[in-house]
MDTraj code that builds the backbone (N, CA, C; nanometers):
import mdtraj as md
import numpy as np

residues = "MET ALA LEU PRO LYS LYS GLY THR ARG LYS ILE ILE VAL ASP GLY THR GLN TYR ARG TRP LEU GLY PHE ILE GLN SER LYS LYS ILE LYS MET SER GLY GLU ILE ASP GLU LEU LEU ILE GLU LEU ALA GLU ASN PRO GLY GLU LYS ILE ARG ALA ASN PHE THR PHE GLU LEU VAL LYS SER HIS TYR LYS LYS ALA GLY LYS HIS LEU GLN SER PHE ASP ARG PHE PRO PRO TYR ILE VAL ARG GLN THR ILE LEU PHE ALA LEU SER GLN GLY TRP LYS PRO ALA ALA GLY GLY GLY VAL ARG ASP LEU GLY CYS LEU ASP ASP LYS ILE SER TYR SER ASP LEU LYS PRO GLU ILE ALA LYS LEU".split()
xyz = np.array([
    [1.3169, -0.9836, 0.9731],
    [1.2629, -0.9209, 1.0921],
    [1.1223, -0.8695, 1.0617],
    [1.0297, -0.8951, 1.1512],
    [0.8905, -0.8547, 1.1333],
    [0.8738, -0.7043, 1.1543],
    [0.7656, -0.6522, 1.0981],
    [0.7319, -0.5122, 1.1213],
    [0.6960, -0.4936, 1.2684],
    [0.7215, -0.3765, 1.3233],
    [0.6811, -0.3542, 1.4618],
    [0.5292, -0.3553, 1.4725],
    [0.4765, -0.4078, 1.5819],
    [0.3308, -0.4103, 1.5979],
    [0.2766, -0.2702, 1.6232],
    [0.3512, -0.1910, 1.6971],
    [0.3068, -0.0546, 1.7246],
    [0.3227, 0.0302, 1.5986],
    [0.2161, 0.0955, 1.5611],
    [0.2206, 0.1831, 1.4449],
    [0.1772, 0.1188, 1.3145],
    [0.1592, -0.0143, 1.3148],
    [0.1132, -0.0797, 1.1923],
    [-0.0391, -0.0870, 1.1934],
    [-0.0953, -0.1035, 1.0761],
    [-0.2399, -0.1181, 1.0600],
    [-0.2670, -0.2575, 1.0035],
    [-0.3897, -0.3037, 1.0246],
    [-0.4265, -0.4364, 0.9749],
    [-0.5319, -0.4235, 0.8660],
    [-0.5266, -0.5203, 0.7741],
    [-0.6252, -0.5273, 0.6667],
    [-0.6470, -0.6748, 0.6338],
    [-0.7691, -0.7099, 0.6003],
    [-0.8010, -0.8470, 0.5594],
    [-0.8303, -0.8458, 0.4099],
    [-0.7591, -0.9311, 0.3372],
    [-0.7777, -0.9454, 0.1928],
    [-0.8002, -1.0928, 0.1635],
    [-0.9137, -1.1233, 0.1046],
    [-0.9490, -1.2612, 0.0702],
    [-0.9329, -1.3560, 0.1896],
    [-0.9754, -1.3107, 0.3074],
    [-0.9746, -1.3946, 0.4261],
    [-0.8429, -1.4040, 0.5005],
    [-0.7394, -1.3376, 0.4532],
    [-0.6085, -1.3407, 0.5184],
    [-0.5787, -1.2038, 0.5771],
    [-0.5300, -1.2034, 0.7019],
    [-0.5004, -1.0759, 0.7672],
    [-0.3531, -1.0389, 0.7479],
    [-0.3316, -0.9135, 0.7085],
    [-0.1986, -0.8583, 0.6858],
    [-0.1777, -0.7371, 0.7758],
    [-0.0514, -0.7045, 0.7986],
    [-0.0152, -0.5798, 0.8656],
    [0.0635, -0.4959, 0.7678],
    [0.0464, -0.3651, 0.7779],
    [0.1172, -0.2782, 0.6855],
    [0.1607, -0.1499, 0.7539],
    [0.2603, -0.0892, 0.6935],
    [0.3190, 0.0332, 0.7463],
    [0.3614, 0.1194, 0.6285],
    [0.3260, 0.2452, 0.6339],
    [0.3647, 0.3381, 0.5285],
    [0.4753, 0.4299, 0.5752],
    [0.5677, 0.4583, 0.4873],
    [0.6735, 0.5550, 0.5145],
    [0.6461, 0.6766, 0.4287],
    [0.6260, 0.7872, 0.4938],
    [0.5816, 0.9078, 0.4270],
    [0.6985, 1.0039, 0.4088],
    [0.7135, 1.0522, 0.2869],
    [0.8161, 1.1522, 0.2604],
    [0.7738, 1.2863, 0.3205],
    [0.8680, 1.3696, 0.3479],
    [0.8362, 1.5011, 0.4035],
    [0.7582, 1.5843, 0.3026],
    [0.6863, 1.6840, 0.3507],
    [0.6080, 1.7699, 0.2612],
    [0.6972, 1.8367, 0.1578],
    [0.8161, 1.8755, 0.1964],
    [0.9075, 1.9417, 0.1034],
    [0.9434, 1.8483, -0.0119],
    [0.9740, 1.7235, 0.0199],
    [1.0064, 1.6258, -0.0843],
    [0.8818, 1.5931, -0.1651],
    [0.7685, 1.5753, -0.0963],
    [0.6445, 1.5367, -0.1625],
    [0.6047, 1.6374, -0.2703],
    [0.6288, 1.7644, -0.2472],
    [0.5919, 1.8655, -0.3455],
    [0.6668, 1.8470, -0.4766],
    [0.7808, 1.7793, -0.4699],
    [0.8568, 1.7563, -0.5925],
    [0.8136, 1.6279, -0.6617],
    [0.7105, 1.5597, -0.6083],
    [0.6575, 1.4401, -0.6731],
    [0.7261, 1.3114, -0.6335],
    [0.8027, 1.3146, -0.5266],
    [0.8707, 1.1921, -0.4836],
    [0.7715, 1.0879, -0.4358],
    [0.8187, 0.9664, -0.4201],
    [0.7315, 0.8543, -0.3887],
    [0.7272, 0.8231, -0.2399],
    [0.6176, 0.7597, -0.1999],
    [0.5993, 0.7106, -0.0648],
    [0.6092, 0.5592, -0.0685],
    [0.6502, 0.5005, 0.0446],
    [0.6785, 0.3577, 0.0502],
    [0.5799, 0.2859, 0.1413],
    [0.5435, 0.1655, 0.1015],
    [0.4497, 0.0817, 0.1746],
    [0.5136, -0.0550, 0.1979],
    [0.5112, -0.1028, 0.3229],
    [0.5594, -0.2368, 0.3574],
    [0.4421, -0.3186, 0.4093],
    [0.4315, -0.4443, 0.3640],
    [0.3201, -0.5312, 0.4014],
    [0.3734, -0.6697, 0.4338],
    [0.3127, -0.7330, 0.5362],
    [0.3457, -0.8709, 0.5716],
    [0.2230, -0.9376, 0.6322],
    [0.2279, -1.0691, 0.6493],
    [0.1215, -1.1400, 0.7196],
    [0.1137, -1.0885, 0.8630],
    [-0.0075, -1.0815, 0.9169],
    [-0.0241, -1.0344, 1.0543],
    [0.0315, -1.1355, 1.1541],
    [0.0151, -1.2634, 1.1263],
    [0.0648, -1.3693, 1.2144],
    [0.1668, -1.4548, 1.1396],
    [0.2760, -1.4858, 1.2052],
    [0.3822, -1.5680, 1.1471],
    [0.4271, -1.5169, 1.0103],
    [0.4721, -1.3926, 1.0038],
    [0.5107, -1.3362, 0.8739],
    [0.6342, -1.4035, 0.8150],
    [0.6333, -1.4113, 0.6850],
    [0.7488, -1.4605, 0.6102],
    [0.8059, -1.3447, 0.5312],
    [0.7964, -1.3555, 0.3994],
    [0.8484, -1.2499, 0.3122],
    [0.7563, -1.1275, 0.3145],
    [0.8169, -1.0116, 0.3267],
    [0.7437, -0.8846, 0.3202],
    [0.7449, -0.8350, 0.1762],
    [0.6535, -0.7431, 0.1471],
    [0.6601, -0.6734, 0.0186],
    [0.6791, -0.5244, 0.0437],
    [0.7507, -0.4628, -0.0492],
    [0.7727, -0.3179, -0.0470],
    [0.7233, -0.2639, -0.1802],
    [0.6454, -0.1562, -0.1725],
    [0.5964, -0.0914, -0.2947],
    [0.6045, 0.0589, -0.2777],
    [0.6195, 0.1275, -0.3885],
    [0.6268, 0.2737, -0.3881],
    [0.5166, 0.3316, -0.4748],
    [0.4750, 0.4526, -0.4408],
    [0.3699, 0.5221, -0.5132],
    [0.4016, 0.6705, -0.5208],
    [0.3558, 0.7336, -0.6278],
    [0.3657, 0.8786, -0.6391],
    [0.2372, 0.9378, -0.5839],
    [0.2499, 1.0166, -0.4800],
    [0.1341, 1.0723, -0.4119],
    [0.0406, 1.1459, -0.5075],
    [0.0938, 1.2277, -0.5942],
    [0.0091, 1.3091, -0.6824],
    [-0.0749, 1.2228, -0.7760],
    [-0.0213, 1.1115, -0.8222],
    [-0.0978, 1.0230, -0.9102],
    [-0.2125, 0.9567, -0.8344],
    [-0.1843, 0.9053, -0.7162],
    [-0.2892, 0.8441, -0.6348],
    [-0.3948, 0.9488, -0.5995],
    [-0.3495, 1.0656, -0.5649],
    [-0.4406, 1.1760, -0.5302],
    [-0.5344, 1.2079, -0.6468],
    [-0.4828, 1.2076, -0.7684],
    [-0.5672, 1.2387, -0.8846],
    [-0.6727, 1.1302, -0.9081],
    [-0.6374, 1.0033, -0.8870],
    [-0.7357, 0.8950, -0.9012],
    [-0.8447, 0.9074, -0.7951],
    [-0.8060, 0.9421, -0.6751],
    [-0.9049, 0.9604, -0.5687],
    [-0.9938, 1.0808, -0.5982],
    [-0.9377, 1.1839, -0.6547],
    [-1.0167, 1.3024, -0.6890],
    [-1.1238, 1.2671, -0.7923],
    [-1.0877, 1.1841, -0.8907],
    [-1.1843, 1.1397, -0.9916],
    [-1.2989, 1.0614, -0.9283],
    [-1.2708, 0.9942, -0.8159],
    [-1.3730, 0.9166, -0.7452],
    [-1.4495, 1.0020, -0.6441],
    [-1.4185, 1.1309, -0.6393],
    [-1.4917, 1.2204, -0.5501],
    [-1.4366, 1.2277, -0.4095],
    [-1.3135, 1.1856, -0.3892],
    [-1.2518, 1.1880, -0.2564],
    [-1.1269, 1.2732, -0.2608],
    [-1.1069, 1.3523, -0.1584],
    [-0.9908, 1.4406, -0.1536],
    [-0.8874, 1.3848, -0.0566],
    [-0.7675, 1.3552, -0.1050],
    [-0.6570, 1.3136, -0.0189],
    [-0.5668, 1.4339, 0.0030],
    [-0.5537, 1.4753, 0.1263],
    [-0.4661, 1.5884, 0.1544],
    [-0.3219, 1.5437, 0.1658],
    [-0.3021, 1.4252, 0.2229],
    [-0.1670, 1.3718, 0.2359],
    [-0.1764, 1.2220, 0.2584],
    [-0.0630, 1.1553, 0.2480],
    [-0.0571, 1.0129, 0.2798],
    [-0.0226, 0.9976, 0.4269],
    [-0.0999, 1.0635, 0.5145],
    [-0.0772, 1.0421, 0.6567],
    [-0.0920, 0.8944, 0.6865],
    [-0.1739, 0.8309, 0.6082],
    [-0.1839, 0.6857, 0.6062],
    [-0.2256, 0.6480, 0.4649],
    [-0.1766, 0.5365, 0.4198],
    [-0.2136, 0.4931, 0.2860],
    [-0.3617, 0.4569, 0.2844],
    [-0.4330, 0.4889, 0.1778],
    [-0.5728, 0.4475, 0.1682],
    [-0.5812, 0.2946, 0.1638],
    [-0.6757, 0.2340, 0.2365],
    [-0.6890, 0.0878, 0.2362],
    [-0.7050, 0.0296, 0.0958],
    [-0.7688, 0.1035, 0.0069],
    [-0.7843, 0.0566, -0.1311],
    [-0.6478, 0.0295, -0.1945],
    [-0.5519, 0.1184, -0.1729],
    [-0.4174, 0.1039, -0.2294],
    [-0.3467, -0.0158, -0.1659],
    [-0.3612, -0.0316, -0.0346],
    [-0.2991, -0.1446, 0.0342],
    [-0.3544, -0.2761, -0.0213],
    [-0.4862, -0.2839, -0.0358],
    [-0.5497, -0.4060, -0.0888],
    [-0.5016, -0.4349, -0.2308],
    [-0.4990, -0.3345, -0.3164],
    [-0.4549, -0.3536, -0.4545],
    [-0.3086, -0.3978, -0.4604],
    [-0.2269, -0.3465, -0.3690],
    [-0.0859, -0.3848, -0.3640],
    [-0.0722, -0.5322, -0.3279],
    [-0.1487, -0.5770, -0.2295],
    [-0.1456, -0.7177, -0.1900],
    [-0.1907, -0.8069, -0.3051],
    [-0.3006, -0.7718, -0.3698],
    [-0.3509, -0.8517, -0.4820],
    [-0.2489, -0.8569, -0.5963],
    [-0.1846, -0.7445, -0.6248],
    [-0.0829, -0.7423, -0.7302],
    [0.0339, -0.8339, -0.6928],
    [0.0818, -0.8224, -0.5691],
    [0.1955, -0.9042, -0.5257],
    [0.1627, -1.0527, -0.5336],
    [0.0437, -1.0903, -0.4894],
    [0.0029, -1.2304, -0.4975],
    [-0.0024, -1.2787, -0.6422],
    [-0.0484, -1.1919, -0.7317],
    [-0.0552, -1.2294, -0.8741],
    [0.0842, -1.2452, -0.9354],
    [0.1843, -1.1848, -0.8703],
    [0.3222, -1.1931, -0.9180],
    [0.4012, -1.3042, -0.8486],
    [0.3291, -1.3887, -0.7726],
    [0.3945, -1.5033, -0.7111],
    [0.4395, -1.4848, -0.5675],
    [0.4017, -1.3756, -0.5037],
    [0.4391, -1.3537, -0.3631],
    [0.3776, -1.4616, -0.2760],
    [0.4587, -1.5232, -0.1934],
    [0.4161, -1.6234, -0.0957],
    [0.4448, -1.5645, 0.0423],
    [0.3469, -1.4955, 0.1011],
    [0.3727, -1.4211, 0.2246],
    [0.4148, -1.5049, 0.3445],
    [0.3873, -1.6346, 0.3443],
    [0.4256, -1.7192, 0.4570],
    [0.5616, -1.7851, 0.4357],
    [0.6141, -1.7766, 0.3154],
    [0.7389, -1.8460, 0.2827],
    [0.8597, -1.7550, 0.3008],
    [0.9685, -1.8149, 0.3387],
    [1.0956, -1.7448, 0.3438],
    [1.0974, -1.6244, 0.4344],
    [1.1757, -1.5290, 0.3972],
    [1.1905, -1.4058, 0.4729],
    [1.2393, -1.2983, 0.3796],
    [1.2873, -1.1936, 0.4354],
    [1.3386, -1.0845, 0.3542],
    [1.2279, -0.9977, 0.2990],
    [1.2638, -0.9195, 0.1989],
    [1.1697, -0.8233, 0.1409],
    [1.1685, -0.8382, -0.0100],
    [1.0496, -0.8515, -0.0670],
    [1.0326, -0.8529, -0.2122],
    [0.9991, -0.7098, -0.2536],
    [1.0872, -0.6478, -0.3299],
    [1.0666, -0.5091, -0.3727],
    [0.9895, -0.5075, -0.5039],
    [0.8671, -0.4558, -0.4984],
    [0.7825, -0.4487, -0.6178],
    [0.8083, -0.3229, -0.7002],
    [0.8856, -0.2310, -0.6457],
    [0.9134, -0.1061, -0.7159],
    [0.7944, -0.0115, -0.7127],
    [0.7906, 0.0787, -0.8078],
    [0.6822, 0.1762, -0.8163],
    [0.5620, 0.1117, -0.8851],
    [0.4479, 0.1115, -0.8174],
    [0.3282, 0.0455, -0.8700],
    [0.2275, 0.1429, -0.9309],
    [0.2692, 0.2633, -0.9596],
    [0.1762, 0.3631, -1.0137],
    [0.0961, 0.3115, -1.1322],
    [0.1601, 0.2388, -1.2218],
    [0.0902, 0.1915, -1.3414],
    [0.0605, 0.0409, -1.3369],
    [0.0765, -0.0194, -1.2199],
    [0.0557, -0.1636, -1.2087],
    [-0.0744, -0.2006, -1.1375],
    [-0.1254, -0.1135, -1.0527],
    [-0.2487, -0.1467, -0.9822],
    [-0.3674, -0.0819, -1.0521],
    [-0.4832, -0.1391, -1.0271],
    [-0.6043, -0.0931, -1.0947],
    [-0.6798, 0.0071, -1.0090],
    [-0.7152, 0.1166, -1.0697],
    [-0.8008, 0.2155, -1.0038],
    [-0.9419, 0.2104, -1.0632],
    [-0.9654, 0.1136, -1.1524],
    [-1.0910, 0.1104, -1.2273],
    [-1.2142, 0.0897, -1.1400],
    [-1.2006, 0.0173, -1.0304],
    [-1.3180, -0.0040, -0.9460],
    [-1.3195, 0.0869, -0.8231],
    [-1.2369, 0.1899, -0.8244],
    [-1.2381, 0.2887, -0.7163],
    [-1.3589, 0.3792, -0.7358],
    [-1.4540, 0.3665, -0.6462],
    [-1.5770, 0.4454, -0.6531],
    [-1.5883, 0.5292, -0.5266],
    [-1.6671, 0.6350, -0.5309],
    [-1.6758, 0.7226, -0.4135],
    [-1.7070, 0.6497, -0.2829],
    [-1.7898, 0.5467, -0.2876],
    [-1.8264, 0.4789, -0.1633],
    [-1.7128, 0.3961, -0.1032],
    [-1.6102, 0.3584, -0.1852],
    [-1.4981, 0.2832, -0.1280],
    [-1.3704, 0.3686, -0.1214],
    [-1.3818, 0.4937, -0.1544],
    [-1.2659, 0.5815, -0.1496],
    [-1.2450, 0.6400, -0.0107],
    [-1.3240, 0.5970, 0.0849],
    [-1.3133, 0.6497, 0.2209],
    [-1.1807, 0.6083, 0.2832],
    [-1.1293, 0.6950, 0.3684],
    [-1.0065, 0.6619, 0.4415],
    [-1.0419, 0.5990, 0.5737],
])
top = md.Topology()
chain = top.add_chain()
for i, resn in enumerate(residues, 1):
    res = top.add_residue(resn, chain, resSeq=i)
    for name in ("N", "CA", "C"):
        top.add_atom(name, md.element.get_by_symbol(name[0]), res)
traj = md.Trajectory(xyz[None], top)
């Protein structure tokens, strides 16, 4: 089943358009360091979706180093969404093939923050 169109955001990575949706933990849970979830699929004719999780505090610290302050994951930063897509593709994800959900697990230590600079840390 495809993601709902209402409430999803779009991003283009390497010429392909994707839709994504973040599931945000409550503030009470977030304070304990729990993870937030991200679902991504092709914008048109989606096949297999990907699911990834992140620890808010870790992402927040990387953004802080780049000079950007994240107060909450009211929406996932586009940089994180792009890095998640690139990681999934490198792991063999074929977004137009099949169906279902490929669970990538927690990507805290799998995506690169090395090229996160203040000018691209914008939300």
